[in-house]
Every structure is written in structure tokens, then in C-alpha cells.
C-alpha positions in Angstrom: -21.9 25.6 -24.5 -22.3 22.6 -22.1 -21.1 23.4 -18.6 -18.5 21.1 -17.0 -20.0 20.0 -13.8 -17.1 17.7 -12.9 -13.5 17.6 -13.9 -11.2 14.7 -14.6 -9.7 13.1 -11.5 -6.7 14.8 -10.2 -3.7 13.1 -8.7 -3.6 14.0 -5.0 0.0 15.2 -4.6 2.2 15.3 -1.6 5.5 17.0 -1.2 8.3 14.6 -1.1 10.0 14.5 2.3 13.8 14.3 2.4 14.9 11.2 4.4 18.3 9.7 5.1 18.7 6.1 4.0 18.1 4.9 7.6 15.0 7.0 7.9 13.7 5.6 4.7 14.2 2.1 5.8 12.6 2.8 9.1 9.6 4.5 7.5 9.0 1.6 5.1 9.3 -1.0 7.9 6.8 1.0 10.1 4.3 1.2 7.2 4.8 -2.4 6.4 4.0 -3.5 9.9 1.0 -1.2 10.3 -0.4 -1.9 6.8 -0.4 -5.6 7.5 -3.4 -7.4 9.1 -3.5 -6.5 12.8 -2.8 -9.9 14.4 -1.4 -10.9 17.7 0.6 -8.5 19.8 -0.9 -5.6 18.0 -0.6 -3.2 20.9 3.2 -4.0 21.0 3.4 -3.3 17.3 1.8 0.0 17.7 4.1 1.0 20.6 7.2 0.0 18.5 5.9 1.9 15.5 5.3 5.0 17.6 8.7 4.9 19.2 10.5 4.2 15.9 8.6 7.1 14.2 10.1 9.6 16.6 13.2 9.7 14.5 11.5 10.4 11.2 11.0 13.7 9.5 8.0 15.6 10.9 5.5 15.1 8.1 6.1 11.3 7.9 6.2 11.0 11.7 2.9 12.9 12.1 1.2 10.6 9.5 2.3 7.6 11.4 1.3 9.0 14.8 -2.2 9.9 13.5 -2.8 6.3 12.5 -1.3 5.0 15.8 -3.6 7.3 17.8 -6.7 6.1 15.9 -5.7 2.4 16.2 -5.1 2.7 20.0 -8.4 4.5 20.6 -10.3 2.0 18.3 -9.0 -1.3 19.7 -7.4 -4.3 17.9 -10.7 -6.1 17.2 -12.4 -3.1 15.6 -9.3 -2.2 13.6 -9.2 -5.8 12.3 -12.8 -5.5 11.2 -12.1 -2.2 9.5 -9.1 -3.8 7.8 -11.1 -6.6 6.3 -13.9 -4.3 5.2 -11.4 -2.0 3.6 -8.7 -4.1 2.0 -10.4 -7.5 1.5 -13.7 -6.1 0.1 -12.8 -3.1 -2.0 -10.9 -3.5 -5.3 -9.5 0.1 -5.3 -7.9 -0.6 -1.9 -6.3 -3.9 -2.9 -2.8 -4.2 -1.4 -1.5 -6.3 -4.3 0.5 -4.0 -6.6 0.4 -5.9 -9.8 -3.4 -5.8 -9.8 -3.3 -2.1 -10.7 -0.8 -2.7 -13.4 -2.4 -5.7 -15.2 -5.8 -6.3 -13.5 -7.7 -9.5 -13.9 -5.6 -10.8 -16.8 -3.4 -13.7 -17.4 -0.4 -11.4 -17.3 -0.7 -11.1 -13.5 1.0 -14.5 -12.9 4.0 -13.3 -14.9 4.0 -10.0 -12.9 4.0 -11.8 -9.6 6.9 -13.9 -10.8 8.8 -10.7 -11.3 8.2 -9.7 -7.7 9.3 -13.2 -6.6 12.5 -12.8 -8.6 13.3 -9.6 -6.7 12.7 -11.2 -3.4 15.0 -14.1 -4.2 17.7 -11.9 -5.8 18.0 -10.1 -2.5 18.5 -13.4 -0.7 15.1 -13.8 0.9 12.3 -16.4 0.6 8.5 -15.9 1.0 7.8 -16.9 4.6 4.1 -16.8 4.7 1.0 -17.3 2.6 1.0 -14.1 0.7 1.6 -13.2 -2.9 4.9 -11.6 -3.7 3.3 -8.3 -4.8 1.7 -7.7 -1.4 2.6 -4.1 -0.5 3.5 -4.7 3.2 5.8 -7.5 2.0 7.5 -5.2 -0.6 7.9 -2.5 2.1 9.4 -5.0 4.5 12.0 -5.9 1.9 12.8 -2.2 1.5 13.0 -1.8 5.2 15.3 -4.8 5.6 17.6 -4.1 2.7 17.3 -0.4 1.6 18.1 -1.7 -1.9 17.5 0.7 -4.7 15.9 -2.1 -6.8 13.0 -2.3 -4.3 12.6 1.5 -4.4 12.4 1.4 -8.1 9.8 -1.4 -7.9 7.7 0.8 -5.6 8.1 3.8 -7.9 7.1 1.8 -11.0 3.8 1.0 -9.2 3.3 4.5 -7.9 0.1 5.0 -10.0 -1.6 2.0 -8.3 -0.3 3.2 -4.9 -1.9 6.6 -5.5 -5.2 5.0 -6.6 -5.2 3.1 -3.3 -4.4 6.3 -1.3 -7.1 8.2 -3.1 -9.6 5.5 -2.4 -8.7 5.3 1.3 -9.2 9.0 1.5 -12.5 8.7 -0.2 -13.6 6.0 2.3 -12.3 8.2 5.1 -10.1 5.4 6.3 -7.4 6.2 8.8 -5.2 3.9 6.8 -4.9 6.8 4.4 -2.4 8.2 6.8 0.0 5.3 6.2 -0.3 5.7 2.4 0.5 9.4 2.9 3.6 8.5 4.9 4.7 6.1 2.2 4.1 8.5 -0.7 6.1 11.3 1.0 9.1 9.0 0.8 8.8 8.1 -2.9 10.2 10.0 -5.9 8.1 12.9 -7.4 5.3 11.9 -9.8 5.9 12.5 -13.4 3.3 13.3 -16.0 3.2 9.8 -17.4 2.4 8.4 -13.9 -0.2 11.1 -13.4 -1.9 10.0 -16.7 -1.9 6.3 -15.7 -3.4 7.2 -12.4 -6.3 9.1 -14.0 -6.9 6.3 -16.4 -7.0 3.7 -13.6 -9.5 5.9 -11.7 -11.8 6.3 -14.6 -11.5 3.0 -16.3 -10.1 0.6 -13.6 -7.4 -2.0 -14.2 -7.4 -4.2 -17.3 -10.5 -6.5 -17.1 -9.8 -9.7 -19.1 -11.2 -12.0 -16.4 -9.2 -15.1 -15.6 -12.0 -16.7 -13.6 -15.7 -16.2 -13.0 -17.4 -14.6 -10.1 -17.6 -11.4 -8.1 -14.8 -11.9 -5.6 -11.5 -10.2 -5.7 -9.2 -11.5 -8.4 -6.6 -12.9 -6.0 -6.6 -15.3 -3.1 -6.7 -13.7 0.3 -5.2 -15.1 3.5 -7.4 -16.5 6.2 -8.5 -13.6 8.4 -10.8 -15.8 10.7 -8.5 -15.5 13.7 -9.4 -12.1 15.0 -7.0 -10.6 17.6 
């Protein structure tokens, strides 16, 4: 008999934390702000996030405060460098949700149009140079509206979010605390989502390449202006 030295990847589970509607909106807005690129007025953003987190359930609050403590001790410039190295250079940490669902395929354009449709249906327009499936943007929409449609959108991409969370933990990135905080607010994971997560970890997203090259399969905003 051949010994099994490794097992298939297991979905790192977190217990769901009960939140009121206001707490859920606050948690998603905090994670949206902190998961975005640390630009100008970053210290003020950290202070506001820490203050707002005080009213959240303990587990979610502690995740946020762990990240804030690291960011304060690290400094805005070093945090920005870590951000670029983590999210702009590593495919398994991509902040674009449809990438995990359809990968480098021609279907991605259609998927992004679906995100745009949700944004516009809720009365908003994209106000910056980001794709509509950018996770901080989706979380901002949840924080501003509390609409169930946005929560269902996040839940439908839970497998990709979990791949991102697992990768951040593997890279020992403090940003994993923010993904932990987010995942504590989402519905429990069903078996189908668990299977999709394991498939994404072992096989990666679909790989019908739209373009040629080794760069990430989506445009990134200009990060040249460091704080």
C-alpha cells in the first residue's frame, strides 16, 4: 500500500459571526477601505477603521484590530510595498472576483458586465479606474446599501474568496486578518463550494488565455504614487 504523505487541500473554515444589518454594513465598509491600496490619508483611514470596529462582534473586531496594529507599526510606505507585492504580483491573491470563477477566458468580460449591472441597478456608477469585480468595490457597495443582492454576489464567489484567504495565510500576510473578518460575516460554506475551492487550489482557474505573456490577466491601476 502506498502511504499518503499529503492530503487534498482542506477549506480553512471559520465560524460565522452573527451581525446586525448595521454591523454587517460597517464590517464590509471597513474591509473595503483597508483592502484597497493604501493611498493618501492612510493614517486617518486606519484610525477611522479602528474606531468603527469597536462596535463590531468580538471576532470580527479583533481581526480588524490585528491588521490595524500591524499597519500602524509598519508604516504607510512599507504597507504599500507589501500590498503591491501581494495583490499585484500573485495570482492566488488577485482581488478580482471573476478571475477565480472564469480565469483567463473570454467569459471574463461577460462576468464583469454582470458586476457592472449590479452596480448600476443599485443606482451607482464606477467612480475610478477599477474593474467592477474588484473586491473592495463590491464590499463598498455592500457597506453603502446593505442590499441582499450584493451579499448573494459575495456568497456566489465564496470559493475564490477562500482561495485568496488561504493564499494570504500561506504567505503570512497580515491582510489575511481582513479576509478572516470578511468570511466571518458570510453564509456558511456548503459542500459544493468546498469542492470548488479544492479544485481551484489544485488546478487553478480556467486557463484559456486571452492574451500572451506572464503578467496578470487583468489591467492594474497605477500604483506609482506611493504614500
